[in-house]
N, C-alpha and C positions, 0 to 999 in steps of 0.2 A: 515577581514574574507576572506577566499579564496572560490571562487565558480567556478564550472566547468560546462560548457555548451559544447555541441558537437562541437569540433574543435575550441573552443574559451576559452581563459583563461583570467581572470581579477580579479579585486577586487570590493568589495561592501562596501559602507560606511553607509548603512542603519541602523536604530536603531533596537532594539530587538522586537518592537511591530508593526513596519510598514516597508514596503519594496517599493522602488520605482517601482519595476517591477509590483506590484499589480495594480497600477494605469494604467500602460501601457497595461496590460492584460485586465483590465476592459474596457478600451477605445477601445481595439481591438474587444472585445465581442459586445460592442454597435455598433461598425462600421458594424459588420456582420448583426446585427439586422436591421440596416437601409435598407439593401437590402432584408433581409428575411421577414421583417414585414413592408411593405409600409404604411405609415400613422401612424406609431407607435402602431399598434394593431396586434393581431393575434398570439402572442407567446404562446405556450402551456406550456412549462416548461423549467427549467434549472435543470439538474441533475449532481451530482458530488459525488466523494468519499472524505472522510476526508484526506486520503492519497491514492495515486494511487496504485491499486492492481497489475494488469497486466503490468503497467509501471514500476514495480519494485520499489515501495516505493518513487516515486517522490512526493514531497510536493508542494502545491500551496504556492505562496509568502504570507507572513503574511499580513493580511488585504484584500486579493483579494476576498475572498467569501463574505465579508461584502459589498464590492463595487458591486460585480456581483449580489448579491441578490437584491440590490437597482435597478439595471438596469433591472432585470427580472420583478420586480413589475411595473416599469415604462412602460413596454411593455405589461402588462396584464397577465403575466405568474405566475406560482407557482414555488417555489423552493423545489427541492427534493434532499435529501441526502441518498445515498446508503451506508448503514452500514453493508453490508454482511461480509466484511472482517475487517473492522476497529471497529466494535461495541463490546459491552459487556466487556469492560475493557482492551482489548488487547493493547491499546496504553499506558497503565500504569498510566498515570496521569489523564485521562479522560475516562468516561464510553463510550462515544460516540465521533466519529470523529468530528461531527459538533461542539461539546462543545469546542474542541481544538481551533476551529476558531472563537468562540464567536458569532455564528449565531443561528437563530431559524428557521429551515425549516418548510414548510407547510406539507410536507410528509416525513416520514422516512420509508425506506424499509430495511429489515434484514432477514437473513436466515442462513442455515448451522450451525454455531456455536451455535445458539439459541437452537438447539436440540441435540447438542453434538453427532452428527451422525445419529440421528433419523430425517427423512425428515420432516421439519417444516420451515415455513416462516411466516413473519408477515409484516403488514403495519400499521403504526400509523399516524394519521392526525388530523386536527382540526375538531371540531363539524360541522362547515359549509360545509367543503368538504366532510365529511362522510355522511351528510344528503343528499347532492346533488347526491352523489354516490348511496345511498340507494333508492333514489326515481327514479333512472334510471332503465331501463330494458335491459341494455347492457351487464350485467355480471352475471354469476353464478359460483359457485365453488363446484364441486362434493365432495371434501374432506374437505371443509371448516368447522371449528368447531370440528374437530376430537378430541374426548376426550383423546385418548391415546397419540396423539401428544401434546395436551395441558399439560398433566401430565408430559411428557418428558421435555417440555419447562420449566415448573415450577421447576422441579427438577434440571435442569441445571442452572437456575438463582440462585437457592438457593445454589448450590455448588460453584458458582462463589463468592458469598458473604462469605459463611461459611469457604471456603478454602483459602480466601484471594488471589484469583488469579489475581485480578487487581494489587494489591501490588506486587505480585510475578512477574507480567509482567514488572513492572517498575524496580524491583531489578535485575532480571536476564537479561532483555533486556539491561539495562545499562552495565552489565558485558560483554555481547556479543558485544555491540557497541564499548566499550573501546578496547576489544580485536581485533575487525576488524580494528580499526584505528592503533593499533600496527602493525598488518600484513601489512597495507597499507604503513606504514613507512619503512617496511622491503623489500617489493616486489614492484618494479616499474610498474608492470602490473596490479596492483589494482588501478583503476582510482578514485573510490569513495566508501565510506562506509556510508550508511545513514539509517535513520529510526527513529522509536519512539516505546518504549516498546518492545513488541515481534513482531513488524511489521518492518522487516528490509531487506536490500538488499546490496549486494556487486557487483560493476561494474568492470569487467575486460576489459582491453584495450591492444592494441598493443604498444601504445606509449602515455605516460601520458601527454606529451607536446602538442599533437594534439588530444588526447582522441579518437583516432581511435578505434572503437569496436574491440575486439578480435574476430577472426574467430569462428563461431559457433562450427565447429568440434573440435577446440582446447578446447573450454569450455566443450564440451561433453566428451572429454578425461579426463579432470580434474575431472568432475562430476563422471565418471565411477570409477576413482581411489579412490575418496572420498567414494563411495559406498563400494569398496572393504574393506575399513577400518571400515565399519558399520555405516556410516552416509548417510542418504537419504536427498537429498537437490534439490530443484526445480530450474527451470530457467524461465526467463522472460525478460521484457524490450522490447523496440521497435526493437532493433537489436538482441534480444536473447543473449545478452552478460552479463547478470546479473544473480547472484545467488539470488533467492528469499528465504528468511529465516523467516518463520513464524511457529515456533514450537508450540506444545501444550502449553497452558497457565500454565500447571502444571510442565513444564520443570524445572529442579533443576540447582543449581550452578555447581554441579558436572557434569551434562550433558553439560552444556555450556563450561566448561573447557575441556572436552573430545572433543567436536566439534572443539574448537579452536586449540587444539593440532593436531588433524587430518588435519585441513586445513593448518596449518603451515608446517607439514610434506609433504603433497602433493604439496603445492606451492613450497617448496624448491626442491622437485623432478622435478617439471616442470622447474624451473629456471636452474637446473643443467643439464637438457637434458635427465634425466632418463625416462621421459615419451614420448620420441620421437617416439618410436615404436608404442605406443598406440595412439598417435596423428595421426600417419600415417594410422593406421587402420580406424580411423574415417574420414579421409580426403576423401571426395567424388570425388576429382580429381586425386586420386593416380593412 
């Protein structure tokens, strides 16, 4: 398997269910806690996403969350999984991001997609934590228990099941990812194409050998040209050099094919220099 890390290229011989990096990251996490929690006590919580959102679909190594959860408990903390972006079947094979990692968090937070545009959020936890929270006087919620929001949430959950949106996320997401990887083989400035279900990202680089991030203004120019062809696409990643692709879960195979055709056309224009004037317009140093 090939893997790419910023300015480093190498190979990985790990198996499908375990990664050597998981142990190293978990050890690093505990090393931090040695300093943050003298005496092995005082940790409040560990919070994570099933797949990174603003990091542009970066995935934790297989087995890392299991190890990290154990470390958290060792230092007296609770494990929280943020399912705002990864929850409700978007990953295609699992309804929740934490299920993909085979862990059981103490607290789950979710919002946005649970109301399909209606303002709604949720928090699920264990009876013990819920009771401790209910017996405290540190929190109130003006809009908690809103009946209209609850109805919107129930209707959304029903539509996800009735319309087979989790299955559609798997089917169309796989189509997208196969298409992204074909584009990666064609264009050397695509450094990585990654994701799961309809939670995807494409990383653009100046040089695939070094994985130097493409300049933000160049990505903006490509994004603008993609928009001209009728496709809206977001950006993200630590260096803002990634396209974040998280379409509605009802997106069709025909939609996916259209997007792939647009990206192919625009990437070819960029490779041929046809976007040089547009790139110049976005260059802040012109």
